Chimera marker file (.cmm) of the C-alpha trace (Angstrom):
<marker_set name="trace">
<marker id="1" x="17.173" y="83.465" z="-56.360" r="1" g="1" b="0" radius="0.5"/>
<marker id="2" x="18.052" y="84.657" z="-52.956" r="1" g="1" b="0" radius="0.5"/>
<marker id="3" x="20.702" y="82.872" z="-51.238" r="1" g="1" b="0" radius="0.5"/>
<marker id="4" x="21.233" y="82.800" z="-47.393" r="1" g="1" b="0" radius="0.5"/>
<marker id="5" x="25.113" y="84.208" z="-46.944" r="1" g="1" b="0" radius="0.5"/>
<marker id="6" x="24.969" y="85.281" z="-43.491" r="1" g="1" b="0" radius="0.5"/>
<marker id="7" x="23.291" y="85.589" z="-40.016" r="1" g="1" b="0" radius="0.5"/>
<marker id="8" x="24.609" y="88.352" z="-37.545" r="1" g="1" b="0" radius="0.5"/>
<marker id="9" x="24.877" y="88.703" z="-33.973" r="1" g="1" b="0" radius="0.5"/>
<marker id="10" x="25.761" y="91.526" z="-31.798" r="1" g="1" b="0" radius="0.5"/>
<marker id="11" x="28.461" y="90.381" z="-28.943" r="1" g="1" b="0" radius="0.5"/>
<marker id="12" x="30.164" y="91.881" z="-26.034" r="1" g="1" b="0" radius="0.5"/>
<marker id="13" x="33.734" y="90.286" z="-26.009" r="1" g="1" b="0" radius="0.5"/>
<marker id="14" x="34.979" y="89.156" z="-29.330" r="1" g="1" b="0" radius="0.5"/>
<marker id="15" x="37.665" y="87.029" z="-27.709" r="1" g="1" b="0" radius="0.5"/>
<marker id="16" x="35.021" y="85.064" z="-25.599" r="1" g="1" b="0" radius="0.5"/>
<marker id="17" x="33.112" y="84.714" z="-28.780" r="1" g="1" b="0" radius="0.5"/>
<marker id="18" x="35.404" y="83.442" z="-31.397" r="1" g="1" b="0" radius="0.5"/>
<marker id="19" x="37.048" y="80.968" z="-28.252" r="1" g="1" b="0" radius="0.5"/>
<marker id="20" x="33.373" y="79.357" z="-28.116" r="1" g="1" b="0" radius="0.5"/>
<marker id="21" x="32.366" y="79.259" z="-31.763" r="1" g="1" b="0" radius="0.5"/>
<marker id="22" x="35.571" y="77.602" z="-32.547" r="1" g="1" b="0" radius="0.5"/>
<marker id="23" x="35.537" y="74.757" z="-29.570" r="1" g="1" b="0" radius="0.5"/>
<marker id="24" x="31.854" y="74.119" z="-30.011" r="1" g="1" b="0" radius="0.5"/>
<marker id="25" x="31.779" y="74.486" z="-33.850" r="1" g="1" b="0" radius="0.5"/>
<marker id="26" x="34.775" y="74.875" z="-35.848" r="1" g="1" b="0" radius="0.5"/>
<marker id="27" x="33.933" y="77.491" z="-37.021" r="1" g="1" b="0" radius="0.5"/>
<marker id="28" x="37.128" y="79.553" z="-37.536" r="1" g="1" b="0" radius="0.5"/>
<marker id="29" x="37.565" y="83.686" z="-38.464" r="1" g="1" b="0" radius="0.5"/>
<marker id="30" x="37.018" y="84.143" z="-42.320" r="1" g="1" b="0" radius="0.5"/>
<marker id="31" x="37.500" y="87.778" z="-42.114" r="1" g="1" b="0" radius="0.5"/>
<marker id="32" x="37.255" y="90.541" z="-39.923" r="1" g="1" b="0" radius="0.5"/>
<marker id="33" x="36.543" y="94.238" z="-40.726" r="1" g="1" b="0" radius="0.5"/>
<marker id="34" x="37.554" y="96.885" z="-38.223" r="1" g="1" b="0" radius="0.5"/>
<marker id="35" x="35.790" y="100.419" z="-37.793" r="1" g="1" b="0" radius="0.5"/>
<marker id="36" x="36.196" y="103.378" z="-35.719" r="1" g="1" b="0" radius="0.5"/>
<marker id="37" x="32.868" y="102.597" z="-33.583" r="1" g="1" b="0" radius="0.5"/>
<marker id="38" x="32.803" y="98.756" z="-34.293" r="1" g="1" b="0" radius="0.5"/>
<marker id="39" x="34.233" y="95.342" z="-35.769" r="1" g="1" b="0" radius="0.5"/>
<marker id="40" x="32.870" y="92.607" z="-37.785" r="1" g="1" b="0" radius="0.5"/>
<marker id="41" x="33.900" y="89.301" z="-37.495" r="1" g="1" b="0" radius="0.5"/>
<marker id="42" x="32.642" y="86.343" z="-40.127" r="1" g="1" b="0" radius="0.5"/>
<marker id="43" x="33.220" y="82.709" z="-38.925" r="1" g="1" b="0" radius="0.5"/>
<marker id="44" x="32.685" y="79.783" z="-41.036" r="1" g="1" b="0" radius="0.5"/>
<marker id="45" x="34.149" y="75.670" z="-41.482" r="1" g="1" b="0" radius="0.5"/>
<marker id="46" x="34.369" y="73.640" z="-44.227" r="1" g="1" b="0" radius="0.5"/>
<marker id="47" x="30.715" y="72.203" z="-44.192" r="1" g="1" b="0" radius="0.5"/>
<marker id="48" x="29.460" y="75.285" z="-45.599" r="1" g="1" b="0" radius="0.5"/>
<marker id="49" x="29.953" y="78.726" z="-47.338" r="1" g="1" b="0" radius="0.5"/>
<marker id="50" x="26.942" y="80.104" z="-44.728" r="1" g="1" b="0" radius="0.5"/>
<marker id="51" x="28.339" y="82.562" z="-42.138" r="1" g="1" b="0" radius="0.5"/>
<marker id="52" x="28.295" y="83.899" z="-38.291" r="1" g="1" b="0" radius="0.5"/>
<marker id="53" x="28.998" y="87.740" z="-38.548" r="1" g="1" b="0" radius="0.5"/>
<marker id="54" x="29.818" y="88.812" z="-35.256" r="1" g="1" b="0" radius="0.5"/>
<marker id="55" x="29.178" y="92.567" z="-34.290" r="1" g="1" b="0" radius="0.5"/>
<marker id="56" x="31.017" y="94.192" z="-31.753" r="1" g="1" b="0" radius="0.5"/>
<marker id="57" x="30.492" y="97.359" z="-31.078" r="1" g="1" b="0" radius="0.5"/>
<marker id="58" x="33.363" y="99.615" z="-29.378" r="1" g="1" b="0" radius="0.5"/>
<marker id="59" x="33.359" y="100.885" z="-25.796" r="1" g="1" b="0" radius="0.5"/>
<marker id="60" x="29.819" y="98.798" z="-25.169" r="1" g="1" b="0" radius="0.5"/>
<marker id="61" x="30.119" y="97.671" z="-21.372" r="1" g="1" b="0" radius="0.5"/>
<marker id="62" x="26.452" y="96.302" z="-20.967" r="1" g="1" b="0" radius="0.5"/>
<marker id="63" x="25.795" y="93.038" z="-21.862" r="1" g="1" b="0" radius="0.5"/>
<marker id="64" x="23.362" y="93.102" z="-24.853" r="1" g="1" b="0" radius="0.5"/>
<marker id="65" x="19.479" y="92.343" z="-24.228" r="1" g="1" b="0" radius="0.5"/>
<marker id="66" x="18.235" y="89.840" z="-26.667" r="1" g="1" b="0" radius="0.5"/>
<marker id="67" x="14.638" y="90.260" z="-25.816" r="1" g="1" b="0" radius="0.5"/>
<marker id="68" x="11.633" y="88.024" z="-26.471" r="1" g="1" b="0" radius="0.5"/>
<marker id="69" x="12.350" y="88.084" z="-30.054" r="1" g="1" b="0" radius="0.5"/>
<marker id="70" x="15.585" y="86.422" z="-30.876" r="1" g="1" b="0" radius="0.5"/>
<marker id="71" x="14.822" y="82.708" z="-31.559" r="1" g="1" b="0" radius="0.5"/>
<marker id="72" x="18.036" y="80.435" z="-32.032" r="1" g="1" b="0" radius="0.5"/>
<marker id="73" x="20.504" y="79.500" z="-35.110" r="1" g="1" b="0" radius="0.5"/>
<marker id="74" x="20.695" y="75.650" z="-35.929" r="1" g="1" b="0" radius="0.5"/>
<marker id="75" x="23.823" y="73.465" z="-36.862" r="1" g="1" b="0" radius="0.5"/>
<marker id="76" x="23.716" y="69.954" z="-37.982" r="1" g="1" b="0" radius="0.5"/>
<marker id="77" x="25.904" y="67.216" z="-36.715" r="1" g="1" b="0" radius="0.5"/>
<marker id="78" x="26.805" y="63.533" z="-37.931" r="1" g="1" b="0" radius="0.5"/>
<marker id="79" x="26.918" y="61.912" z="-34.047" r="1" g="1" b="0" radius="0.5"/>
<marker id="80" x="24.830" y="64.354" z="-31.735" r="1" g="1" b="0" radius="0.5"/>
<marker id="81" x="25.497" y="62.107" z="-28.933" r="1" g="1" b="0" radius="0.5"/>
<marker id="82" x="29.518" y="62.839" z="-29.142" r="1" g="1" b="0" radius="0.5"/>
<marker id="83" x="28.981" y="65.791" z="-29.729" r="1" g="1" b="0" radius="0.5"/>
<marker id="84" x="26.769" y="66.493" z="-26.493" r="1" g="1" b="0" radius="0.5"/>
<marker id="85" x="29.366" y="64.693" z="-24.325" r="1" g="1" b="0" radius="0.5"/>
<marker id="86" x="31.948" y="66.877" z="-26.274" r="1" g="1" b="0" radius="0.5"/>
<marker id="87" x="30.682" y="69.940" z="-25.210" r="1" g="1" b="0" radius="0.5"/>
<marker id="88" x="29.699" y="69.180" z="-21.868" r="1" g="1" b="0" radius="0.5"/>
<marker id="89" x="33.077" y="67.897" z="-21.072" r="1" g="1" b="0" radius="0.5"/>
<marker id="90" x="34.087" y="71.765" z="-21.780" r="1" g="1" b="0" radius="0.5"/>
<marker id="91" x="31.497" y="73.113" z="-19.471" r="1" g="1" b="0" radius="0.5"/>
<marker id="92" x="29.236" y="75.290" z="-21.778" r="1" g="1" b="0" radius="0.5"/>
<marker id="93" x="25.607" y="75.617" z="-21.279" r="1" g="1" b="0" radius="0.5"/>
<marker id="94" x="24.337" y="72.903" z="-22.611" r="1" g="1" b="0" radius="0.5"/>
<marker id="95" x="20.656" y="71.067" z="-22.291" r="1" g="1" b="0" radius="0.5"/>
<marker id="96" x="19.890" y="67.848" z="-22.570" r="1" g="1" b="0" radius="0.5"/>
<marker id="97" x="18.989" y="65.671" z="-25.824" r="1" g="1" b="0" radius="0.5"/>
<marker id="98" x="15.637" y="66.062" z="-26.839" r="1" g="1" b="0" radius="0.5"/>
<marker id="99" x="13.661" y="63.689" z="-29.055" r="1" g="1" b="0" radius="0.5"/>
<marker id="100" x="10.773" y="65.595" z="-30.951" r="1" g="1" b="0" radius="0.5"/>
<marker id="101" x="8.104" y="63.124" z="-32.289" r="1" g="1" b="0" radius="0.5"/>
<marker id="102" x="4.778" y="63.709" z="-34.263" r="1" g="1" b="0" radius="0.5"/>
<marker id="103" x="2.520" y="60.525" z="-33.997" r="1" g="1" b="0" radius="0.5"/>
<marker id="104" x="4.907" y="58.444" z="-32.795" r="1" g="1" b="0" radius="0.5"/>
<marker id="105" x="7.674" y="59.260" z="-35.436" r="1" g="1" b="0" radius="0.5"/>
<marker id="106" x="11.156" y="60.582" z="-34.720" r="1" g="1" b="0" radius="0.5"/>
<marker id="107" x="11.533" y="64.242" z="-36.539" r="1" g="1" b="0" radius="0.5"/>
<marker id="108" x="14.391" y="65.423" z="-34.725" r="1" g="1" b="0" radius="0.5"/>
<marker id="109" x="17.095" y="64.924" z="-32.227" r="1" g="1" b="0" radius="0.5"/>
<marker id="110" x="18.639" y="67.501" z="-30.825" r="1" g="1" b="0" radius="0.5"/>
<marker id="111" x="19.888" y="69.870" z="-27.811" r="1" g="1" b="0" radius="0.5"/>
<marker id="112" x="20.668" y="73.588" z="-27.521" r="1" g="1" b="0" radius="0.5"/>
<marker id="113" x="23.725" y="75.196" z="-26.093" r="1" g="1" b="0" radius="0.5"/>
<marker id="114" x="24.252" y="79.239" z="-24.805" r="1" g="1" b="0" radius="0.5"/>
<marker id="115" x="27.131" y="81.167" z="-26.272" r="1" g="1" b="0" radius="0.5"/>
<marker id="116" x="28.939" y="84.085" z="-24.221" r="1" g="1" b="0" radius="0.5"/>
<marker id="117" x="26.270" y="86.255" z="-25.140" r="1" g="1" b="0" radius="0.5"/>
<marker id="118" x="22.928" y="84.263" z="-24.311" r="1" g="1" b="0" radius="0.5"/>
<marker id="119" x="22.396" y="83.436" z="-27.862" r="1" g="1" b="0" radius="0.5"/>
<marker id="120" x="21.209" y="79.518" z="-27.942" r="1" g="1" b="0" radius="0.5"/>
<marker id="121" x="22.260" y="77.230" z="-30.936" r="1" g="1" b="0" radius="0.5"/>
<marker id="122" x="20.011" y="74.408" z="-31.568" r="1" g="1" b="0" radius="0.5"/>
<marker id="123" x="22.339" y="71.406" z="-32.631" r="1" g="1" b="0" radius="0.5"/>
<marker id="124" x="20.734" y="68.737" z="-34.239" r="1" g="1" b="0" radius="0.5"/>
<marker id="125" x="21.412" y="65.016" z="-35.712" r="1" g="1" b="0" radius="0.5"/>
<marker id="126" x="22.109" y="65.376" z="-39.232" r="1" g="1" b="0" radius="0.5"/>
<marker id="127" x="18.563" y="63.583" z="-40.309" r="1" g="1" b="0" radius="0.5"/>
<marker id="128" x="15.634" y="63.570" z="-42.834" r="1" g="1" b="0" radius="0.5"/>
<marker id="129" x="15.229" y="67.798" z="-43.244" r="1" g="1" b="0" radius="0.5"/>
<marker id="130" x="18.099" y="68.115" z="-41.061" r="1" g="1" b="0" radius="0.5"/>
<marker id="131" x="20.753" y="67.018" z="-43.406" r="1" g="1" b="0" radius="0.5"/>
<link id1="1" id2="2" r="1" g="1" b="0" radius="0.2"/>
<link id1="2" id2="3" r="1" g="1" b="0" radius="0.2"/>
<link id1="3" id2="4" r="1" g="1" b="0" radius="0.2"/>
<link id1="4" id2="5" r="1" g="1" b="0" radius="0.2"/>
<link id1="5" id2="6" r="1" g="1" b="0" radius="0.2"/>
<link id1="6" id2="7" r="1" g="1" b="0" radius="0.2"/>
<link id1="7" id2="8" r="1" g="1" b="0" radius="0.2"/>
<link id1="8" id2="9" r="1" g="1" b="0" radius="0.2"/>
<link id1="9" id2="10" r="1" g="1" b="0" radius="0.2"/>
<link id1="10" id2="11" r="1" g="1" b="0" radius="0.2"/>
<link id1="11" id2="12" r="1" g="1" b="0" radius="0.2"/>
<link id1="12" id2="13" r="1" g="1" b="0" radius="0.2"/>
<link id1="13" id2="14" r="1" g="1" b="0" radius="0.2"/>
<link id1="14" id2="15" r="1" g="1" b="0" radius="0.2"/>
<link id1="15" id2="16" r="1" g="1" b="0" radius="0.2"/>
<link id1="16" id2="17" r="1" g="1" b="0" radius="0.2"/>
<link id1="17" id2="18" r="1" g="1" b="0" radius="0.2"/>
<link id1="18" id2="19" r="1" g="1" b="0" radius="0.2"/>
<link id1="19" id2="20" r="1" g="1" b="0" radius="0.2"/>
<link id1="20" id2="21" r="1" g="1" b="0" radius="0.2"/>
<link id1="21" id2="22" r="1" g="1" b="0" radius="0.2"/>
<link id1="22" id2="23" r="1" g="1" b="0" radius="0.2"/>
<link id1="23" id2="24" r="1" g="1" b="0" radius="0.2"/>
<link id1="24" id2="25" r="1" g="1" b="0" radius="0.2"/>
<link id1="25" id2="26" r="1" g="1" b="0" radius="0.2"/>
<link id1="26" id2="27" r="1" g="1" b="0" radius="0.2"/>
<link id1="27" id2="28" r="1" g="1" b="0" radius="0.2"/>
<link id1="28" id2="29" r="1" g="1" b="0" radius="0.2"/>
<link id1="29" id2="30" r="1" g="1" b="0" radius="0.2"/>
<link id1="30" id2="31" r="1" g="1" b="0" radius="0.2"/>
<link id1="31" id2="32" r="1" g="1" b="0" radius="0.2"/>
<link id1="32" id2="33" r="1" g="1" b="0" radius="0.2"/>
<link id1="33" id2="34" r="1" g="1" b="0" radius="0.2"/>
<link id1="34" id2="35" r="1" g="1" b="0" radius="0.2"/>
<link id1="35" id2="36" r="1" g="1" b="0" radius="0.2"/>
<link id1="36" id2="37" r="1" g="1" b="0" radius="0.2"/>
<link id1="37" id2="38" r="1" g="1" b="0" radius="0.2"/>
<link id1="38" id2="39" r="1" g="1" b="0" radius="0.2"/>
<link id1="39" id2="40" r="1" g="1" b="0" radius="0.2"/>
<link id1="40" id2="41" r="1" g="1" b="0" radius="0.2"/>
<link id1="41" id2="42" r="1" g="1" b="0" radius="0.2"/>
<link id1="42" id2="43" r="1" g="1" b="0" radius="0.2"/>
<link id1="43" id2="44" r="1" g="1" b="0" radius="0.2"/>
<link id1="44" id2="45" r="1" g="1" b="0" radius="0.2"/>
<link id1="45" id2="46" r="1" g="1" b="0" radius="0.2"/>
<link id1="46" id2="47" r="1" g="1" b="0" radius="0.2"/>
<link id1="47" id2="48" r="1" g="1" b="0" radius="0.2"/>
<link id1="48" id2="49" r="1" g="1" b="0" radius="0.2"/>
<link id1="49" id2="50" r="1" g="1" b="0" radius="0.2"/>
<link id1="50" id2="51" r="1" g="1" b="0" radius="0.2"/>
<link id1="51" id2="52" r="1" g="1" b="0" radius="0.2"/>
<link id1="52" id2="53" r="1" g="1" b="0" radius="0.2"/>
<link id1="53" id2="54" r="1" g="1" b="0" radius="0.2"/>
<link id1="54" id2="55" r="1" g="1" b="0" radius="0.2"/>
<link id1="55" id2="56" r="1" g="1" b="0" radius="0.2"/>
<link id1="56" id2="57" r="1" g="1" b="0" radius="0.2"/>
<link id1="57" id2="58" r="1" g="1" b="0" radius="0.2"/>
<link id1="58" id2="59" r="1" g="1" b="0" radius="0.2"/>
<link id1="59" id2="60" r="1" g="1" b="0" radius="0.2"/>
<link id1="60" id2="61" r="1" g="1" b="0" radius="0.2"/>
<link id1="61" id2="62" r="1" g="1" b="0" radius="0.2"/>
<link id1="62" id2="63" r="1" g="1" b="0" radius="0.2"/>
<link id1="63" id2="64" r="1" g="1" b="0" radius="0.2"/>
<link id1="64" id2="65" r="1" g="1" b="0" radius="0.2"/>
<link id1="65" id2="66" r="1" g="1" b="0" radius="0.2"/>
<link id1="66" id2="67" r="1" g="1" b="0" radius="0.2"/>
<link id1="67" id2="68" r="1" g="1" b="0" radius="0.2"/>
<link id1="68" id2="69" r="1" g="1" b="0" radius="0.2"/>
<link id1="69" id2="70" r="1" g="1" b="0" radius="0.2"/>
<link id1="70" id2="71" r="1" g="1" b="0" radius="0.2"/>
<link id1="71" id2="72" r="1" g="1" b="0" radius="0.2"/>
<link id1="72" id2="73" r="1" g="1" b="0" radius="0.2"/>
<link id1="73" id2="74" r="1" g="1" b="0" radius="0.2"/>
<link id1="74" id2="75" r="1" g="1" b="0" radius="0.2"/>
<link id1="75" id2="76" r="1" g="1" b="0" radius="0.2"/>
<link id1="76" id2="77" r="1" g="1" b="0" radius="0.2"/>
<link id1="77" id2="78" r="1" g="1" b="0" radius="0.2"/>
<link id1="78" id2="79" r="1" g="1" b="0" radius="0.2"/>
<link id1="79" id2="80" r="1" g="1" b="0" radius="0.2"/>
<link id1="80" id2="81" r="1" g="1" b="0" radius="0.2"/>
<link id1="81" id2="82" r="1" g="1" b="0" radius="0.2"/>
<link id1="82" id2="83" r="1" g="1" b="0" radius="0.2"/>
<link id1="83" id2="84" r="1" g="1" b="0" radius="0.2"/>
<link id1="84" id2="85" r="1" g="1" b="0" radius="0.2"/>
<link id1="85" id2="86" r="1" g="1" b="0" radius="0.2"/>
<link id1="86" id2="87" r="1" g="1" b="0" radius="0.2"/>
<link id1="87" id2="88" r="1" g="1" b="0" radius="0.2"/>
<link id1="88" id2="89" r="1" g="1" b="0" radius="0.2"/>
<link id1="89" id2="90" r="1" g="1" b="0" radius="0.2"/>
<link id1="90" id2="91" r="1" g="1" b="0" radius="0.2"/>
<link id1="91" id2="92" r="1" g="1" b="0" radius="0.2"/>
<link id1="92" id2="93" r="1" g="1" b="0" radius="0.2"/>
<link id1="93" id2="94" r="1" g="1" b="0" radius="0.2"/>
<link id1="94" id2="95" r="1" g="1" b="0" radius="0.2"/>
<link id1="95" id2="96" r="1" g="1" b="0" radius="0.2"/>
<link id1="96" id2="97" r="1" g="1" b="0" radius="0.2"/>
<link id1="97" id2="98" r="1" g="1" b="0" radius="0.2"/>
<link id1="98" id2="99" r="1" g="1" b="0" radius="0.2"/>
<link id1="99" id2="100" r="1" g="1" b="0" radius="0.2"/>
<link id1="100" id2="101" r="1" g="1" b="0" radius="0.2"/>
<link id1="101" id2="102" r="1" g="1" b="0" radius="0.2"/>
<link id1="102" id2="103" r="1" g="1" b="0" radius="0.2"/>
<link id1="103" id2="104" r="1" g="1" b="0" radius="0.2"/>
<link id1="104" id2="105" r="1" g="1" b="0" radius="0.2"/>
<link id1="105" id2="106" r="1" g="1" b="0" radius="0.2"/>
<link id1="106" id2="107" r="1" g="1" b="0" radius="0.2"/>
<link id1="107" id2="108" r="1" g="1" b="0" radius="0.2"/>
<link id1="108" id2="109" r="1" g="1" b="0" radius="0.2"/>
<link id1="109" id2="110" r="1" g="1" b="0" radius="0.2"/>
<link id1="110" id2="111" r="1" g="1" b="0" radius="0.2"/>
<link id1="111" id2="112" r="1" g="1" b="0" radius="0.2"/>
<link id1="112" id2="113" r="1" g="1" b="0" radius="0.2"/>
<link id1="113" id2="114" r="1" g="1" b="0" radius="0.2"/>
<link id1="114" id2="115" r="1" g="1" b="0" radius="0.2"/>
<link id1="115" id2="116" r="1" g="1" b="0" radius="0.2"/>
<link id1="116" id2="117" r="1" g="1" b="0" radius="0.2"/>
<link id1="117" id2="118" r="1" g="1" b="0" radius="0.2"/>
<link id1="118" id2="119" r="1" g="1" b="0" radius="0.2"/>
<link id1="119" id2="120" r="1" g="1" b="0" radius="0.2"/>
<link id1="120" id2="121" r="1" g="1" b="0" radius="0.2"/>
<link id1="121" id2="122" r="1" g="1" b="0" radius="0.2"/>
<link id1="122" id2="123" r="1" g="1" b="0" radius="0.2"/>
<link id1="123" id2="124" r="1" g="1" b="0" radius="0.2"/>
<link id1="124" id2="125" r="1" g="1" b="0" radius="0.2"/>
<link id1="125" id2="126" r="1" g="1" b="0" radius="0.2"/>
<link id1="126" id2="127" r="1" g="1" b="0" radius="0.2"/>
<link id1="127" id2="128" r="1" g="1" b="0" radius="0.2"/>
<link id1="128" id2="129" r="1" g="1" b="0" radius="0.2"/>
<link id1="129" id2="130" r="1" g="1" b="0" radius="0.2"/>
<link id1="130" id2="131" r="1" g="1" b="0" radius="0.2"/>
</marker_set>
């Protein structure tokens, strides 16, 4: 059986990206592998072994075009309202909380936040299938 271990995104500014993911989600550098033309940085926290891999291509000066195929990463939190207030106070690109319902039943409460490269991250209240 396959086990999901990481997701990779290309970022322009290693320091800005690491700072964002540390502040927003408590992710810390688990490993950093430096090569001639690129660097790989693996981020994770104690909540899960799943990692976010940042790829930094050396010499790149232009922001990446995310195109129309990228969707989002998702994380779950215990207290969505408290996290929304905390992240908003950091002056990050954050949207309002949304309640997603089907036939009157609450399926999910969430908001989106953007990292320095424009990647969207969905932050969900831990409940139901989003534990």
